[in-house]
PyMOL CGO cylinders between C-alpha atoms (Angstrom):
from pymol import cmd
from pymol.cgo import CYLINDER

trace = [
    CYLINDER, 0.00, 0.00, 0.00, 1.09, 3.52, -0.55, 0.3, 1, 1, 1, 1, 1, 1,
    CYLINDER, 1.09, 3.52, -0.55, 1.96, 5.77, 2.31, 0.3, 1, 1, 1, 1, 1, 1,
    CYLINDER, 1.96, 5.77, 2.31, -1.05, 8.06, 1.73, 0.3, 1, 1, 1, 1, 1, 1,
    CYLINDER, -1.05, 8.06, 1.73, -3.51, 5.12, 1.82, 0.3, 1, 1, 1, 1, 1, 1,
    CYLINDER, -3.51, 5.12, 1.82, -1.98, 3.92, 5.11, 0.3, 1, 1, 1, 1, 1, 1,
    CYLINDER, -1.98, 3.92, 5.11, -2.13, 7.44, 6.52, 0.3, 1, 1, 1, 1, 1, 1,
    CYLINDER, -2.13, 7.44, 6.52, -5.78, 7.79, 5.47, 0.3, 1, 1, 1, 1, 1, 1,
    CYLINDER, -5.78, 7.79, 5.47, -6.65, 4.47, 7.14, 0.3, 1, 1, 1, 1, 1, 1,
    CYLINDER, -6.65, 4.47, 7.14, -4.87, 5.54, 10.34, 0.3, 1, 1, 1, 1, 1, 1,
    CYLINDER, -4.87, 5.54, 10.34, -6.72, 8.85, 10.37, 0.3, 1, 1, 1, 1, 1, 1,
    CYLINDER, -6.72, 8.85, 10.37, -10.05, 7.10, 9.79, 0.3, 1, 1, 1, 1, 1, 1,
    CYLINDER, -10.05, 7.10, 9.79, -9.36, 4.58, 12.57, 0.3, 1, 1, 1, 1, 1, 1,
    CYLINDER, -9.36, 4.58, 12.57, -8.44, 7.42, 14.92, 0.3, 1, 1, 1, 1, 1, 1,
    CYLINDER, -8.44, 7.42, 14.92, -11.62, 9.32, 14.06, 0.3, 1, 1, 1, 1, 1, 1,
    CYLINDER, -11.62, 9.32, 14.06, -13.73, 6.19, 14.72, 0.3, 1, 1, 1, 1, 1, 1,
    CYLINDER, -13.73, 6.19, 14.72, -12.00, 5.62, 18.06, 0.3, 1, 1, 1, 1, 1, 1,
    CYLINDER, -12.00, 5.62, 18.06, -12.47, 9.25, 19.12, 0.3, 1, 1, 1, 1, 1, 1,
    CYLINDER, -12.47, 9.25, 19.12, -16.12, 9.31, 18.05, 0.3, 1, 1, 1, 1, 1, 1,
    CYLINDER, -16.12, 9.31, 18.05, -16.75, 6.06, 19.93, 0.3, 1, 1, 1, 1, 1, 1,
    CYLINDER, -16.75, 6.06, 19.93, -15.10, 7.44, 23.06, 0.3, 1, 1, 1, 1, 1, 1,
    CYLINDER, -15.10, 7.44, 23.06, -17.08, 10.69, 22.81, 0.3, 1, 1, 1, 1, 1, 1,
    CYLINDER, -17.08, 10.69, 22.81, -20.39, 8.84, 22.41, 0.3, 1, 1, 1, 1, 1, 1,
    CYLINDER, -20.39, 8.84, 22.41, -19.46, 6.56, 25.30, 0.3, 1, 1, 1, 1, 1, 1,
    CYLINDER, -19.46, 6.56, 25.30, -18.86, 9.61, 27.47, 0.3, 1, 1, 1, 1, 1, 1,
    CYLINDER, -18.86, 9.61, 27.47, -22.21, 11.11, 26.49, 0.3, 1, 1, 1, 1, 1, 1,
    CYLINDER, -22.21, 11.11, 26.49, -23.95, 7.83, 27.36, 0.3, 1, 1, 1, 1, 1, 1,
    CYLINDER, -23.95, 7.83, 27.36, -22.10, 7.63, 30.68, 0.3, 1, 1, 1, 1, 1, 1,
    CYLINDER, -22.10, 7.63, 30.68, -23.12, 11.17, 31.60, 0.3, 1, 1, 1, 1, 1, 1,
    CYLINDER, -23.12, 11.17, 31.60, -26.73, 10.44, 30.67, 0.3, 1, 1, 1, 1, 1, 1,
    CYLINDER, -26.73, 10.44, 30.67, -26.72, 7.34, 32.90, 0.3, 1, 1, 1, 1, 1, 1,
    CYLINDER, -26.72, 7.34, 32.90, -25.06, 9.37, 35.65, 0.3, 1, 1, 1, 1, 1, 1,
    CYLINDER, -25.06, 9.37, 35.65, -27.90, 11.90, 35.56, 0.3, 1, 1, 1, 1, 1, 1,
    CYLINDER, -27.90, 11.90, 35.56, -30.54, 9.17, 35.48, 0.3, 1, 1, 1, 1, 1, 1,
    CYLINDER, -30.54, 9.17, 35.48, -29.04, 7.35, 38.46, 0.3, 1, 1, 1, 1, 1, 1,
    CYLINDER, -29.04, 7.35, 38.46, -28.66, 10.62, 40.41, 0.3, 1, 1, 1, 1, 1, 1,
    CYLINDER, -28.66, 10.62, 40.41, -32.29, 11.54, 39.83, 0.3, 1, 1, 1, 1, 1, 1,
    CYLINDER, -32.29, 11.54, 39.83, -33.41, 8.06, 40.83, 0.3, 1, 1, 1, 1, 1, 1,
    CYLINDER, -33.41, 8.06, 40.83, -31.39, 8.31, 44.04, 0.3, 1, 1, 1, 1, 1, 1,
    CYLINDER, -31.39, 8.31, 44.04, -32.90, 11.73, 44.76, 0.3, 1, 1, 1, 1, 1, 1,
    CYLINDER, -32.90, 11.73, 44.76, -36.39, 10.30, 44.42, 0.3, 1, 1, 1, 1, 1, 1,
    CYLINDER, -36.39, 10.30, 44.42, -35.54, 7.29, 46.59, 0.3, 1, 1, 1, 1, 1, 1,
    CYLINDER, -35.54, 7.29, 46.59, -33.53, 9.14, 49.26, 0.3, 1, 1, 1, 1, 1, 1,
    CYLINDER, -33.53, 9.14, 49.26, -35.01, 12.61, 48.96, 0.3, 1, 1, 1, 1, 1, 1,
    CYLINDER, -35.01, 12.61, 48.96, -33.04, 15.79, 48.33, 0.3, 1, 1, 1, 1, 1, 1,
    CYLINDER, -33.04, 15.79, 48.33, -30.30, 14.66, 50.71, 0.3, 1, 1, 1, 1, 1, 1,
    CYLINDER, -30.30, 14.66, 50.71, -26.86, 15.99, 49.68, 0.3, 1, 1, 1, 1, 1, 1,
    CYLINDER, -26.86, 15.99, 49.68, -25.09, 14.55, 52.70, 0.3, 1, 1, 1, 1, 1, 1,
    CYLINDER, -25.09, 14.55, 52.70, -21.86, 12.61, 52.53, 0.3, 1, 1, 1, 1, 1, 1,
    CYLINDER, -21.86, 12.61, 52.53, -23.65, 9.34, 53.25, 0.3, 1, 1, 1, 1, 1, 1,
    CYLINDER, -23.65, 9.34, 53.25, -26.02, 9.95, 50.32, 0.3, 1, 1, 1, 1, 1, 1,
    CYLINDER, -26.02, 9.95, 50.32, -23.05, 10.55, 48.01, 0.3, 1, 1, 1, 1, 1, 1,
    CYLINDER, -23.05, 10.55, 48.01, -21.38, 7.34, 49.17, 0.3, 1, 1, 1, 1, 1, 1,
    CYLINDER, -21.38, 7.34, 49.17, -24.62, 5.44, 48.70, 0.3, 1, 1, 1, 1, 1, 1,
    CYLINDER, -24.62, 5.44, 48.70, -24.83, 6.79, 45.15, 0.3, 1, 1, 1, 1, 1, 1,
    CYLINDER, -24.83, 6.79, 45.15, -21.19, 5.89, 44.47, 0.3, 1, 1, 1, 1, 1, 1,
    CYLINDER, -21.19, 5.89, 44.47, -21.65, 2.33, 45.76, 0.3, 1, 1, 1, 1, 1, 1,
    CYLINDER, -21.65, 2.33, 45.76, -24.83, 1.79, 43.74, 0.3, 1, 1, 1, 1, 1, 1,
    CYLINDER, -24.83, 1.79, 43.74, -23.25, 3.23, 40.59, 0.3, 1, 1, 1, 1, 1, 1,
    CYLINDER, -23.25, 3.23, 40.59, -20.21, 0.97, 41.06, 0.3, 1, 1, 1, 1, 1, 1,
    CYLINDER, -20.21, 0.97, 41.06, -22.37, -2.12, 41.55, 0.3, 1, 1, 1, 1, 1, 1,
    CYLINDER, -22.37, -2.12, 41.55, -24.37, -1.31, 38.43, 0.3, 1, 1, 1, 1, 1, 1,
    CYLINDER, -24.37, -1.31, 38.43, -21.16, -0.82, 36.45, 0.3, 1, 1, 1, 1, 1, 1,
    CYLINDER, -21.16, -0.82, 36.45, -19.65, -4.11, 37.64, 0.3, 1, 1, 1, 1, 1, 1,
    CYLINDER, -19.65, -4.11, 37.64, -22.84, -6.04, 36.90, 0.3, 1, 1, 1, 1, 1, 1,
    CYLINDER, -22.84, -6.04, 36.90, -23.11, -4.56, 33.39, 0.3, 1, 1, 1, 1, 1, 1,
    CYLINDER, -23.11, -4.56, 33.39, -19.45, -5.35, 32.63, 0.3, 1, 1, 1, 1, 1, 1,
    CYLINDER, -19.45, -5.35, 32.63, -19.79, -8.93, 33.86, 0.3, 1, 1, 1, 1, 1, 1,
    CYLINDER, -19.79, -8.93, 33.86, -22.97, -9.50, 31.84, 0.3, 1, 1, 1, 1, 1, 1,
    CYLINDER, -22.97, -9.50, 31.84, -21.37, -8.06, 28.70, 0.3, 1, 1, 1, 1, 1, 1,
    CYLINDER, -21.37, -8.06, 28.70, -18.25, -10.19, 29.23, 0.3, 1, 1, 1, 1, 1, 1,
    CYLINDER, -18.25, -10.19, 29.23, -20.41, -13.31, 29.59, 0.3, 1, 1, 1, 1, 1, 1,
    CYLINDER, -20.41, -13.31, 29.59, -22.38, -12.44, 26.44, 0.3, 1, 1, 1, 1, 1, 1,
    CYLINDER, -22.38, -12.44, 26.44, -19.15, -11.81, 24.51, 0.3, 1, 1, 1, 1, 1, 1,
    CYLINDER, -19.15, -11.81, 24.51, -17.85, -15.20, 25.65, 0.3, 1, 1, 1, 1, 1, 1,
    CYLINDER, -17.85, -15.20, 25.65, -21.04, -16.98, 24.56, 0.3, 1, 1, 1, 1, 1, 1,
    CYLINDER, -21.04, -16.98, 24.56, -21.02, -15.52, 21.07, 0.3, 1, 1, 1, 1, 1, 1,
    CYLINDER, -21.02, -15.52, 21.07, -17.36, -16.34, 20.58, 0.3, 1, 1, 1, 1, 1, 1,
    CYLINDER, -17.36, -16.34, 20.58, -15.97, -12.86, 20.93, 0.3, 1, 1, 1, 1, 1, 1,
    CYLINDER, -15.97, -12.86, 20.93, -13.24, -11.83, 23.27, 0.3, 1, 1, 1, 1, 1, 1,
    CYLINDER, -13.24, -11.83, 23.27, -14.18, -9.90, 26.36, 0.3, 1, 1, 1, 1, 1, 1,
    CYLINDER, -14.18, -9.90, 26.36, -12.11, -6.95, 27.49, 0.3, 1, 1, 1, 1, 1, 1,
    CYLINDER, -12.11, -6.95, 27.49, -11.66, -8.75, 30.80, 0.3, 1, 1, 1, 1, 1, 1,
    CYLINDER, -11.66, -8.75, 30.80, -10.89, -12.39, 31.42, 0.3, 1, 1, 1, 1, 1, 1,
    CYLINDER, -10.89, -12.39, 31.42, -10.93, -14.30, 34.64, 0.3, 1, 1, 1, 1, 1, 1,
    CYLINDER, -10.93, -14.30, 34.64, -7.54, -15.55, 35.77, 0.3, 1, 1, 1, 1, 1, 1,
    CYLINDER, -7.54, -15.55, 35.77, -8.88, -19.07, 36.39, 0.3, 1, 1, 1, 1, 1, 1,
    CYLINDER, -8.88, -19.07, 36.39, -10.04, -19.33, 32.79, 0.3, 1, 1, 1, 1, 1, 1,
    CYLINDER, -10.04, -19.33, 32.79, -6.61, -18.40, 31.47, 0.3, 1, 1, 1, 1, 1, 1,
]
cmd.load_cgo(trace, "trace")
């Protein structure tokens, strides 16, 4: 391949990666707002430190569960997950 074709492919791959990261950030911020509003409705308008820790723990648990489910689905369809268990090798 010529150097300009390789450069064009690299630029295109970079643009796809950046767009994917940007859209991932937008989705993460949207989920962040949704979870915060849900917590406000469940716990009231409490802005105390304990409410913030409760939110952080719940958000972490949701994130871990989603990652594990996606890793399991990726394994079932034959794809490679971003994380692998040590015991599985």
